[in-house]
N, C-alpha and C positions, 0 to 999 in steps of 0.2 A: 197545157198553157194556162190553167187556172191560176197558177202562182203569179201570173203577170197582171192580175186584176185586184183592185181594192174597191169595194162597192159600198155605196150608201143604199138604204132600203126604206120603204114606207112602213108606217105602223109602229106599234110598241112591242111587237113580238117577232120572232123569226118565222118566216114562211117555210113550208116544207122544201120549196125550191132552194132557198138560201141555205137551209141546213144541209141539203145534199151537196151544194157547191162547197161549203166549208169542209165537209167530210172528204170531198174529192180533191182538195188542195188549194182552194182559194187563198190568196195572200192575206186577206183580212177584210175588215169592215170599217167604215167611218160612221160614227154615231153623231146625230144632230139633235137639237132640242125637240124636234118632232117625234123622236123615238122614245121619249120617257117624260112622265109628268111629275115624278117624285124620285127621291134618292132610292127608296126600296125598288122602284121599277128599274132604275139604272143598274143597280146591283144585280137584280134578277137577269137583266138583259146581257150584261157582260159575262155572267156565269153561264148563260145559255149559249153564247157564242163559243166559249171555251169548250163546253161539253160537245157541241156539234162538231167542232174542228177536231177534237181529240189529239191536238198537238199545239205547239206554240203558234199563235196567229196574231197578226197586227189588229189592235183595237184602238182606233184613233179618234181624236176629238179636237175641236178648236177651242183652246183656252188661252187667249192672248192677254186677258185682263183689261178691264176698263173700256172695252169696245163692244160692238154688236156680236163679236166672236168671243163671247165670255159666258161662263156659267153663273147662274143666279143662285139664290138661297137653296139649300143650306151651305153652299160653297162659300169660302171667304171671298170677299170682293177686293180685287187688287187694282192698283193704278194702271192706266193704259201704258203701252210702250212709249207714246209721246210724252207722257208725264215722267216716266222713268228716265227718259232721255235727258231730262233737265238735271239729273244727278251727275255727280262726278266721281261717285264711289261705286265701282263695279262690285265690291264685296257685298254691299247692301242689296244690290240687284240680284246677285247670286243667292243670297239668303232668301229673298222673296221668291225666286224661281224654285228653290228647293221646297219651300212650303207649298207653293202652288201645285206642284206635281206630286207631292206627297199625298195630297187629297185625291188627285187623279188615280194614283196607284191604289189607294184605298177603295176606290170605286170600281176597280177591275180594269182600268185602262192602262195601256203601255206605250202609247204613241201620242204626242201632242204636235199638231201642225203649227209649230212655232219654233224658233223666233222668226219674225218677219224682218228681213234685212234690206228691203227696198229703202232707198233714200227719199226723204221728204223734201223734194225740190220744188214741186208745183203745189202751191198753197191750196189750189182748187182741185187737187187730185182726189177722185172718189176712192182710190185704192189706198193711199198712204195716210189720209187724214185720221189722226188719232192712233194710227197703227204702226208708225215708224218711230225709231229712236231719234231721228234727226236727219240733217242734211250733210253733216260732216262724215265722210266715209270712215275715218279712223275712229271717231267716237261711236258710230253705229257698230263698228267691228268690236270695240271694247265691250259695249253693252250686250251685243248679241252673243259674244263668247262667254260672258258672265252667265247669261241665261242657259247656254249650252252646258256649262259646267254644273250648274244647279240641277238641271234635268237629269244628266247622266249620273250624278251622285246619288239620286233618289231612285234610279232604276226605271226611268221613263225615257223613251227614245225621242230626241228632238228631231224636227224636220225643218231645216232652214228654207225659207221661201222669200220671194218668188224669183228664181234664177232666170235671166241675168239682172233682174231688177226692172222696175217700171220707169226708171229715169224721170223725165218730166212729162210723161204721157198723161193725157187728160181724160181718156175714155175708160169707162168701167168695163173690164173684160167679161163681167157677168152679162153684159148687154151686147158688146161688139168688140172688134179687134183693135186694141190700142196700137199706136205706132211710135217708135222711138228713132229719131233720125241721127242719133249720135254715132260717131265713128268708133271703130274698134279701139283706137288709142284712147278715146274718151272713156269708153267702157272699162278698159283695164285700169285707167287712172282713178276712176271714181266708183261706178256702180259695182264693180267686181271686187273691190277691196274688202268689204265685209264677208263676202263669200269665200275669198281666199283665206281670210283669217279663220273662218269657221271650219274650213277643210283642214287647216293646220291644227285646229283644236280637236279634231276627230269627229266631226258631225257625221252621223251614220246615214242620213237621208237628206236629199235636197229636192224640193218641189220646183218644177219649172213654171215659168210665166207664159200665158197666152198673149204674146206681144210680137209684132213684126218689127224687125230691125233691118231695114232695107240696105243700109250701108254694109251689112255683114251677110245677110241672106235676103235677097229681094223677093223670094218666092214663098218661103215657109216661115210661119211664126216659130218662136224659140222652142216651144214644146214639140214641134214637128221637124226641127232642123238639126241635121247631123253636124252642120258646121258649128252650131252653138253647143250641142251636147257632146259630140265626139271630139271635135278639134279644140274647142275652148275649154269646156268643163273637164273632160277626161284628159286630153293630152296636155293642154297648157296649164290648167290649174291642178292637175294630178289627183282628181277626185276618184276614189276607188269604192265609194259606197253606193247606195241604191238611189237611182234617179226615179222620182215619182212625178208623173204628169198630173197636173191639177185637173179637176173635173172636166172631161171632154164634152160634157153636155152644156157648158157655158156658151153664151152667145158669141164670144170671140172665136170659137171653133165651129159651133153648130150653124152659124149663119153663113159659113164659107165652105164647110166640108160636110159630106155625109157622115153619119155616125160611124159606120163600119170603116169607111175610108180613113177617118182621123185616127181610129184606134190602131189600124195597121201601120199607118204612117208614123205614129209616135214610137211604136216598137221598132220599126225600121231605122228610125233616126237615132236610137240609142237609149230610149226610155226602158227602164226595167219593169216598172209597175204602172199601169194606167188606172186612173180613177174615173168611175161613172157613179154619180152620187145622187141625182135628183129626179131621174126618170127611169123607173125599173123596166119599162118597155124597151129600152135601148140595150139592155144587158144581153139577152139571148142572141140578137143579131150580131152584136159585137163579138161574143164568144165564138160564134160560128165563123165569122169573117177571119178571125185570128187563126182558128184551127185550119181553115182552108188555105190561108196565106202560108202557114208553116208547112203544110203538107205539099204545097206546090213550089216551095223554095223561095217564095217572095220575102220571107223572113230568114235571113242568113243563119244557118245552123250554128256557125261559130259564134256569132253574136248572141244567139239564144243561149248557148252553153255558158257564155260569160255572164249573162244576166242571171241564169240559174245559179251559178256559183256565188254571185253577190247576194242573191236572195237567201241562199243557204247559210251564208255567213251571218246574215241578219237574223235568221232563225236561231242560230247558235247563241247569239246575244240574248234572244228572247228566252231560250232555255236557261241561261244564267240568271236572268231576271226572275223567271218563274221558280227557280230553286230557292229563292229567298222569300220568306213570308212577307206579305204586304202589310202596311200599317192597318190598324183596325178602322172601320168606318167612323169611329168616334173622333178621328183627327179632322174630319171634314167640318170646317167652320169652327174649329176649337178655339178657346180663348187665347191660346198662345199665338195662333196664326192671325187672329183678328188684331191682337196687340202689335204684331209685327207689321201688319198692313197699316195700322194707324201710325206707327213709327215712320214707315216709308212715306206716307202722305205728309207727315209733319216735316220731314226732310225736304220733300219736294216744295212745300210751302216756303221753307226757308230759302231754298235756291231761287225761288221766284221773286223774293223781296230784295 
């Protein structure tokens, strides 16, 4: 069941425990600024992950551009999604996205937790401020799909987030569980439009939101809800890729569920891979809980087999990516990329005038 987990970890090197998990089949790792202090350290770290795994493995990072979820020097500084959303030229956004992830691939990364497709409806939202392409569903869909195309063209997997969108929720899910009181009809007409477009464009992964939608499922938040994941995302929107549950250690889940309980529930609901990213002490109990749930039949074997097949298809894509030589590290922060970033900023400035 290790393939059902993607883990964050402390420190700037791999522990013996993490190396063993990677060798035994862990889906992958999420890397955060705490894990490296320089580009050489990041290069050494991603290389170490690949050596430990001995096979294609997800190595993800948050690089949204212009937000707190962005990489600093020597990486090129890109405008935020909110700034990009002022543009009307998806081709320019796609060029920027290609350059952005070209640098990620040069650093040994193959997964970017982006684009964010939540709509910017609530001006005071701690989730969407600066991180959303806008409030118009069709415009967010156009910009999001431009980013998807750019990522895929450069061999980095995009992960659209946070399904089904935070709507006009005002609570930060890092702290507690947001609530969205919109109806199913409202969701389909607005919040889900960008996700449907991303699915049509071939997005390989979708990350779920920790948010309660009582008009649809009054008991479980979206990341633990089979109604949201199986009925709407799988059946209604016809998504056949990998469903990734956002970090289950976040306050939205941790304040309402035990760690082991939430991990089992999200897999039961239709999640393929669960993330645990910021508290390593949660990992061993979660792994044990899932192993016990699987052996006792609490996790449906047919559902587990379907998840395995989806994860294997994703690994095949990673094999194709690994078969192509990555760009050299010299592309990171190169003059060409910085000139493109300046061009994009100038176009944004023109759009604001």
